[in-house]
N, C-alpha and C positions, 0 to 999 in steps of 0.2 A: 693733551691728554698721549700719554708715551704709549709706544709702541705697544707694550705689552700689557699695560691697561686698556688696551682698546680692544686684545687679540683674546684677554680673558673676558670681558665683556660680549663679547661674541659667541666665543663658549657658554654663557650662562644665557642667552638666548635662546641659541642652538638647543639648547639640553630643555628648556621651560618649552619649548616652542614645538619641539618632535619628542622627548625623549620622553614622554607621557604619549604617546601613541604609537609607540613602536607596534605593529601591526604583528598578533599572532594569526601565524597560516597551519587551515589545515585543507585536508584532500576531502569531497564527497565524491565516491566512485558509484558511477549509474551500473546499477546491477540489473539482471534478467527482469520479464515482467513490469517494464512502464509502457503506456500509451497515452495517444492524442487520441481527442474526442472534439468532433464538432456538431453542434445541432443548430438547425435552421428551420425555416419555414416558408411553405409557398401562401397564398391567398384560398386554399382549398386544404391543404394537408403539412404534418410536420417531416423532419427526415432528420435521420440520426449518420453520421458516418465514422467510421476510427481505425488509428491504424493500432490494433493491438499486435501486442509482443514484441515491441521495438524494445532494439538490444547494441548497442553499440559500447563498447567499455570503454568509455570517456567519462572526464576526470574534471569535475567543479573544486576550483581552487577557491578557497576562501579566506579573505586576510581581515580578520578583524582586530578593531583598534581597541585601546583602552575608552570608557567613557561610554557614550550615549551615542555617539559616528554609526552613520551608515557602516556595516558587512559590506564589503567589494566582493565580489565574483567575477573569476574570467572562467570563461565552460560553455559550452550548447547543446544545445541536441538539435540534430540536423534529420531531417524523415525525407522519406522520398515520396513523392506526390501517389506515384503510382502503385505504393501499398495503402492509397485510401479506398475502403470496403463501404460503403452504402446499404450493402444487403441488398440491394436490389440492381442488375447487369446496366439497365438505363442511367438509373439517376447515377451512379458510380461512374460512367463513361461521362455523363454530363460533368459531373463537380471536378473530373480531372484536366477535363477540354475548356471549362473555366477557369481554373487557376494554371493555364497554359505549361501545362505538363511536359511536354516535350521540347519547349522553349527551357522554361525553368524548372527544371526535375526537382527539385526540393524548398521544401518548408523550413526555416533555420528560425533557434531560438536560440538568440545570444543573452546568458543572464547577465545581469550588470551588479543589482546591489540587492540584498534585503536592508527593511528599515531596521533591523536588534539582529543580534544573534539568537536560537533558538536555547530556551531554557530546557536543558534535558532533563531536568531534575521531575517536569510534569512527561504524562503519559505523549500529553496532547497540547497543541496550540494554535494560533493563528497570526501570521504576519503580513507584511504587504513587502514588495518587491520592485525594482524595475528589470527589465526585459527589452530587447527589440528583436522584434520579427522579421525574417524575409521571408516576403511570399511575392511570385510573379514577378519577380525585379524592381520590387520597392521593396526598402526598411523605414519599418516606424517603430517609435520608443508604444510602450504602454506600463503603467502599473497593475501590476498583478495583485492577486488576493491571493493568500496560499492557507492552506492547513495544513498540518503535518503531524504522523504518529509516530510514536516510535515503535518500532515492532522488533526491534532486539537490542540488549545493551551500544550494538555500535551499530546501528542502521533505524532509518524514517524511508515515511513514505509523507515523498512534500505531493500537495494535489494544488495544481494553479489552477487558476478562471480566471477568464476576461472576456467579456464581451468585444466583437471587432466587428467593421464593417467591410462588404468587399470592396465598397468604395472608396474604404482606407488605404487598398492599394490599386485602386484607377481601376480597377474588374467589375467589367458590368455583369449583373447578376441575370441566368441564364433563366429565358423564358423558352415556353413548350406553347402549341397548337395556335401558331401563330399570334402569343403573346395571349391567350387565354388562359396559360397560367404561367403565371409569374414569381418568383423567389425573391424572398423579402432580402433588406439591403442586410440585417442584423445576422451573425454569426456568436455563436459561446460559447469557449472552445476552454475544454479542460485536460490539460497533462498533467499526469502520474508519473513521478521518479520514486524508483527503487535505491535506496541510495547508502552504504556504507564508509562510515566516517571514519575517516582516517589520521589522526592528531598528530 
């Protein structure tokens, strides 16, 4: 095979391997009024804690390929553990201590991918995605269920939900009164992102 023919064949293969998958990029800019909620329970009651009014002008970079390929994302949501409020001073202090706030002061959600790009012709819809959550010195991957609502021509509210365990992050759930009150291992996390879309 001549060098010219080999080069032409290589270009042909490269075009078909990558030419139809040239990613289209866009930016989703985090706006105000974002939040994170954590819901759990003990053997006697339930509790809800949240970080309300989270706002850092971070950007999620979206890389959309043609076809049905997953949508890649780079970007994160970084929250201060000290901002958690359980609406009860004792419970708030217990949660912050349990999550090792002094040693690991932030909870970070790194966004990895979506199963597809949202169809914004619809006012709302559902998606799945992957994230990495870093908490108390442990980084763990999760699949997240998303709902999105179109709030303006160029804006959406993205709501992600996922059940995690204290033990996922090598954390022992808090106990009180000599072990008579025990916190269950499971936590339901919900984060709400208000996003402006810039193509």
